[in-house]
Structures are given as structure tokens and as C-alpha cells.
C-alpha positions, 0 to 999 in steps of 0.5 A: 499499499502507498503511503498517500492518504489517498490511496490508503496510507495515513494521513499527515494531518488529523486534527483541524485548523483554527475555524473561520469566521473568528469573533470576539465576546464585543460583537455580541454585546454590539449584536445585542445592543442592535437587537434591543434599539429595533433598528436593524436596518442601513436607513438612514444613510449612514446608520449608526455603526455603518458609519463609524465602520465606514469611516474607519475602514476608509481611514485604514486604507488611506481614503477619505469616504467609505460606504457600506453597501450589501455585497462585493458585486453590488460594490462593483457595479456601484462604482462603475456606475459612479465612475460613469460607465455607460451601455456598451462602454467596454472595461478591461478585467482579468481573465483570472478572477470570480465571475462577479468581476466580469457581471458587475461591469455586464450589470452596469451596462458595460462590455467586460473585455477579458486581459490575461494575467502576470504569471507571477502574481496571477493579477492583470497583465499590464501589456494585456491590457494594453492590447485589449484597448479600444476607443470604446474602453472607459475603465481599467478593473485589475483585481488584487488576487490572493496574496498579490497586488496587481501592478499599480504603477504601471495600471494608473500610468496606462490609465492616465495615458488613455483617459480611463477610469481605474477601479479596484477589486480589493475583494482579497486585499483588506488592509493591504499596502501597495508601495505605502499606499492602501488597496482600493485608494490608489485607483479612483474607486475601491470595492471590497467584499465581506462575503463569509470567507473573506478576511473580515466578514459579515456574512454577505456585505460590500464596501466602496472606498474613494478620495473623490467627493463627487464619486462618494455623493453618487454612492450614496444616491445609488445606495439609498434609493436615489435620494440626495446625498447629504453633502449634495455638493454636486447635486447629482441625481440618480436612478437608485436602489436599496444596496444598504447594509444592515446595522447587524453586519456593521456591528460584526464589522467592527469587530472584524476590523479590531481583529485584522492587525493581529490577524494579518500579522500571523498570515504574513509570518506563516506565509513567509515560513511556508514559502521558505519551506515549499522552496525547498521541495521539488516540483512546486513553486511559491509566488515570487515576492513582490516587493512593492507590497508594503503590507501583506494581504493574504486571502489564500496562500498560493503556489504553483504546481510545476512537476519535474515530469508535467503531464504525468500527474494532473494537478487536480489529482495532486491537489486531491491527495494533498486534500487527503493529507489533511490539508484543505486546498484547491486547484480549480478555485477560479477558472478563467471567467469566459469558460465558467459554467456561471458566466451566462453572457450573450447577445441574448441576455445581455443586448450590450454585447455584439458577440459571444466570448467563445473565441477568447483565450488568455494563456496564463489564465488557463494554465493557472485554472487548469495545470498550476495554481494550488489554493490554501485558504487563509485560516490555515496560516493563523494558528500555530508554527505547526500548521504551516510545518504540516502543510510543507510535510504534507506537500514535500510527501505527496511529491515524494510519492509523485510515481505511485500518484501517477499510477493511481486513477485520475478519477481520484481527482473528481473533477472531470465529471462535476460542472462548476455550477454543481460543485458543493461546499468549498465552492459556496463559500467564495461567493463575493 
């Protein structure tokens, strides 16, 4: 019998990792206060806890204004509309991201144009984005993915050169800094998610930050059924909706913000330890350091599966073997959006589209999605050193028994017969 757990051996780890989400005793006290107040909704804007949280969150990231919203996808929609995206306008997005980045563009009336990602960060590749610009392009929408930032220096230059808006998708980047600037405060607007798997969570929820009062007033009107903002300096009148966050969610998020620095420091230390260990294991590669990151943010730890004999053992089988060793992991965490079962964008249901996406191909994104990227959830990094050592030991064990895995039934990978829409459990925790 092989030593590998997937083939009947004993797993490296049987004890659980730290649970997620985490919470504080003070959270229960705030929730009780909201409960007893009988004011649970988000009106007026901002409500008490929503206003407190938004102000603190914006300050943390170096922005003047912050606004709480219902979820991260709606945050993107609202930001795009505040930035002036109109029907048929093109917005360049990375192909390797959650579907919501692109569907938000569709909901705002725009057309998502897919560009490839950088092979060392999996974030929007600047030259691929440059090639995608047309006279119809109005915005760039980079995603700070997993544990790396998009190249905001080059993207800012590109946006200025072509007169484009720059909107950051920061669903993975709470508290992070790039060259001393907070995530979301580098471009025109920044959007965050507080869905259950995120680094800060209220179950669901979103945030937009900006330092431009005109954008902020537009956002307030959108979120609050079209009502004028409190300052109303620009007297914008928009067709709004109820995108408000509840007081119950905001009460939870204040505690999440209080815990963020300590948890972020734990993740950063653990990630450094893990990268050092993985660097010594043949066949895997940690993502290269990104010196421009001046405050780490790690939503998932991502490394690359690059065996010495490519094609012998599929990445998905490697991930299944790692999971069997007691290390929660995923390979097809994201697919290129244009290949996702959930991206139902056609000229029939999205009239701004002139064609479908059947001809799109982004080679780096496809390699990451189907051959190379391995995702480890962030809560693996908030415990003890021995947790990190177990991860490295499991990777070393799987790679050390590569020949046994090569002779295993490929169906043990468990992905071929299952579409994205059918995948339970892990998948449900990722939606914005």
C-alpha cells in the first residue's frame, strides 16, 4: 500500500485547523445593542454602525470616504456607475478572477473585455491590458488576487495615458498596502467584499472607498434609493436602488476590523515560513515575492504546481492527494471567467454585447486554472507554526510519492465529471 492517504495510507494531519470566521465577545454585545434598539436596517445612510465602520475602514486604507453596501458585486456595480460607465462602454478585466468581477460590468451596462494575467502574480497583466484597449474602453478593473497586487504603478500610468478610470477590485485585499498606499485608495475607487470566506466578514456585505467627493455623493444616492447625498455638493440625481448594509452586519464588521491587524500579522509570518519550506521541495514553486507590497494581505496562500515531469500527474490529482493528507486545498478555485459555467453572458441576455466570448483565450489564465495554481485558505495560516509545517510536510510527502500518484486512477481528482455549478461545499464559500 502507498504511503499516500489518497491511496489508503495515513494522512499527515488529522487535527483541525483554526475555525473561520473568528469573532470577539464584544461582537455579541454590539449585536445585542442593535437587537434591542429595534433599528436593524441601514436607513438613514449612514446608519450608526455603518457610518462608524465605513469611516474607520476608509481611514485604514488612506481614503477620504467609505460607504457600506449589500455585497461585493454590488460594490463593483455602484463604483462602475459612479465612474460614469454607460451602456456599451468597455471595461478591461482580468480573465482569472471570480465571475462577479465581469458580471458587475454587465450589470452596469458595460462590456467586460478579458485580458490575461501575470504569471508571477496572477493579477492583470499590463501589456495584455494595453493590447485590449479600443476607442470604446472607459475603465480598467484590476483585481488584487489571493496574496498579490496588480502592478498599480504601470496600470495607473496606462489609465492616465488613455484617459481611463481605474477601479480596484479588493475583495481579497483588506488592509493591504502597495508602496505605502492602501488597497482601493490607489485608483479612482476601490471595492471590497465581506462575504463569509473573506479576511473580514459579516456573512455578506461590501464597501466602496474613494477620495473623490463627486464619486462618493453618486454612490450614496445609488445605494439609498436615489435620495440626494447629505452634502449634495454636486447635485447629482441618479436612479438608485436599496443597496444598503444592515446595522447587524456593520456591528459584526467593527469587531472584524479590530481583529484584522493581529490576524494579518499571523498570516504574513506563516506565509513567509511556508514559502521558505516550499522553496526546498522539487516540483512546486511559491509565488515570487512582490517588493511593492508594503503591508501583506493574504486571502489565500497560492503556490504553483510545476512537476519535473509535466503531464504525468494532473494538478487536480495532486490537489486531491494534498486534501487527503488533511490539508484543505483547491486547484480550480477560479476558472477563466469566459469558460465558467456561471458566466451566462450572450447577446441574447446582455444586449450590449455584439458577440459571445467563445473565441477568447488567455493562456496564462488557463494554465493557472487547469494546470498550475494551488490555493490554500487563509485560516490555515492563523494558528501555530506546526500548522504551517504540516502543510509543507504534506506537500513534500505527495511530491515524494510522485510515482505512486502517477499510477493512481485519474478519477480520484474528482473534477472531470462535475461542472462548476454542481460543486458543493468549498464553492459556496467563494461567491462575492
